[in-house]
C-alpha positions as CSV (number, residue, x, y, z in Angstrom):
1,M,110.1,71.7,130.1
2,K,112.5,73.2,127.6
3,D,115.5,71.4,129.3
4,D,114.3,68.0,128.2
5,I,113.9,69.1,124.5
6,H,116.7,68.3,122.1
7,I,116.8,69.7,118.6
8,R,118.8,68.3,115.7
9,E,118.9,68.3,112.0
10,A,116.6,65.6,110.6
11,K,118.3,62.7,108.8
12,E,116.9,60.5,106.0
13,S,116.3,57.8,108.6
14,D,114.0,60.3,110.5
15,F,111.5,60.5,107.6
16,D,108.8,58.4,109.4
17,D,109.2,60.6,112.5
18,V,108.8,63.8,110.4
19,M,105.7,62.4,108.7
20,H,104.2,61.4,112.0
21,V,104.8,64.8,113.6
22,E,103.3,66.6,110.6
23,K,100.2,64.4,110.4
24,E,99.5,64.6,114.2
25,A,100.2,68.3,114.4
26,F,97.8,69.3,111.7
27,G,95.3,66.4,112.0
28,Y,95.4,65.7,108.3
29,E,97.9,64.7,105.7
30,K,98.2,67.8,103.5
31,E,101.2,69.3,105.3
32,A,102.9,65.9,105.5
33,I,102.5,65.4,101.8
34,L,103.9,68.9,101.2
35,V,106.9,68.2,103.4
36,S,107.6,64.9,101.6
37,E,107.4,66.7,98.2
38,L,109.7,69.5,99.4
39,L,112.3,67.1,100.8
40,E,112.5,65.5,97.3
41,D,112.3,68.8,95.4
42,K,115.7,69.8,94.1
43,S,114.6,73.4,93.7
44,A,114.1,73.5,97.5
45,A,117.7,72.5,98.2
46,P,119.5,73.0,100.3
47,V,116.8,72.5,102.9
48,L,117.1,72.8,106.6
49,S,114.9,70.3,108.4
50,L,114.9,70.2,112.2
51,L,113.3,67.8,114.6
52,A,112.6,68.4,118.2
53,F,112.7,65.4,120.6
54,K,111.4,65.0,124.1
55,N,113.3,62.0,125.4
56,D,113.3,59.7,122.3
57,E,109.9,60.9,120.9
58,A,109.9,63.3,117.9
59,V,107.5,66.1,119.0
60,G,108.2,68.9,116.6
61,H,109.4,69.6,113.1
62,I,110.3,72.7,111.1
63,L,111.3,73.0,107.5
64,F,113.1,75.8,105.7
65,T,113.5,75.6,101.9
66,K,115.6,77.7,99.7
67,A,113.9,80.4,97.7
68,T,115.1,83.2,95.4
69,L,114.2,86.9,95.0
70,N,113.3,87.7,91.4
71,G,114.8,84.4,90.4
72,K,118.4,85.4,91.4
73,T,120.4,83.3,93.8
74,S,121.7,86.4,95.7
75,P,120.7,87.2,98.4
76,L,120.4,83.8,100.0
77,I,116.8,83.5,101.2
78,Y,114.6,80.8,102.7
79,L,111.0,80.1,103.3
80,L,109.7,78.6,106.6
81,A,107.0,76.1,105.9
82,P,105.7,74.3,107.8
83,L,106.2,74.4,111.5
84,A,104.6,71.5,113.3
85,V,104.3,70.5,117.0
86,K,102.3,67.5,118.2
87,P,99.1,68.8,119.9
88,Q,100.0,67.5,123.4
89,H,103.3,69.4,123.2
90,Q,102.0,72.7,122.0
91,K,102.1,75.9,124.0
92,K,105.3,74.8,125.7
93,G,107.8,76.8,123.7
94,I,108.9,74.0,121.3
95,G,107.8,75.8,118.2
96,G,109.8,78.9,119.3
97,M,112.8,76.7,120.0
98,L,112.6,75.3,116.5
99,I,112.3,78.7,114.9
100,N,115.2,80.2,116.8
101,E,117.4,77.2,116.1
102,G,116.6,77.3,112.4
103,L,117.2,81.1,112.2
104,E,120.6,80.7,113.9
105,K,121.7,77.9,111.6
106,L,120.6,79.9,108.5
107,R,122.4,82.9,109.8
108,K,125.6,80.8,110.1
109,I,125.4,79.7,106.5
110,G,125.0,83.2,105.2
111,A,121.2,83.4,104.6
112,E,120.0,86.9,104.6
113,M,116.2,86.7,104.9
114,V,113.5,84.2,105.9
115,F,109.9,84.5,104.8
116,V,106.8,82.9,106.2
117,L,103.1,82.9,105.5
118,G,101.8,82.3,109.0
119,H,99.8,83.3,112.0
120,E,99.9,87.1,112.5
121,S,100.1,86.8,116.3
122,Y,102.6,84.0,116.5
123,Y,105.6,84.7,114.3
124,P,106.2,88.4,115.3
125,K,107.1,87.1,118.8
126,Y,110.2,85.7,117.1
127,G,111.2,88.8,115.2
128,F,109.2,88.3,111.9
129,K,108.0,91.6,110.5
130,Q,104.5,91.6,109.2
131,D,103.2,92.6,105.8
132,A,106.4,91.9,103.9
133,G,104.5,92.9,100.7
134,S,104.4,96.5,101.8
135,M,108.2,96.3,102.4
136,G,108.7,95.4,98.7
137,F,108.7,91.6,99.0
138,D,105.9,90.1,96.9
139,A,104.7,86.6,97.9
140,P,104.8,83.9,95.2
141,Y,101.0,84.3,94.9
142,P,98.9,87.4,95.8
143,I,97.9,87.6,99.5
144,P,94.5,89.1,100.1
145,K,94.6,92.5,101.8
146,E,92.9,91.2,104.9
147,H,95.7,88.7,105.3
148,A,98.6,90.9,104.3
149,G,100.0,90.8,107.8
150,A,100.4,87.0,107.5
151,W,103.2,87.4,104.9
152,M,106.3,88.1,106.9
153,V,110.0,88.5,106.7
154,Y,112.8,87.9,109.2
155,P,115.8,89.9,108.2
156,L,118.9,87.9,109.2
157,N,121.0,90.7,107.6
158,P,119.0,93.9,107.8
159,E,121.1,95.6,105.2
160,S,120.0,93.1,102.6
161,S,116.3,93.7,103.3
162,D,116.9,97.4,102.8
163,K,118.8,97.0,99.5
164,V,116.9,94.4,97.5
165,K,113.2,94.1,96.8
166,G,111.1,91.9,94.6
167,K,109.1,88.7,94.2
168,V,109.9,85.7,96.3
169,I,110.2,82.6,94.1
170,C,109.7,79.4,96.1
171,A,110.5,75.8,95.5
172,D,108.4,74.0,92.8
173,A,106.5,71.9,95.3
174,L,105.4,75.0,97.2
175,N,104.7,77.0,94.1
176,K,101.0,76.2,93.8
177,P,98.2,78.6,94.7
178,E,96.6,76.3,97.2
179,H,99.6,76.7,99.5
180,W,99.2,80.5,99.5
181,R,95.6,80.8,100.8
182,E,94.8,81.4,104.5
């Protein structure tokens, strides 16, 4: 299955494919609207938007947007949101391929940490450490105690995550309380 999947950076001409994947994966338009807003949001730039294709069909998408820690540009950090795979292509490793490809590309540009608010049983399989809040990284909005494990960090440079702490400031389009509820 994985051999027939090709991942590449999304281009402007891929916008309709990205929207289609997001709508189909989630079954509603909320995430697609958020992705559209993030792609236009200058505070999210530079973004990393990756599309997974099976043959010529877009089947998965992942978006990483630039964030800051305490409003400072160093260290270079990103937020993963959202990850989408069309339902008929889920549970085949495509999401993991998108995550791994994205993390590798971010590592190559010097990013030091990636944060995600996501499923507690899924993201740790790819190296995300749960309960980033207890490690000194506050989410843009408070995460309820019962969901603390869903706020995670992937240290691309472990030394950075040991040296700096603080509040993650995300892109304007994502900086709304409704995006930070489980």
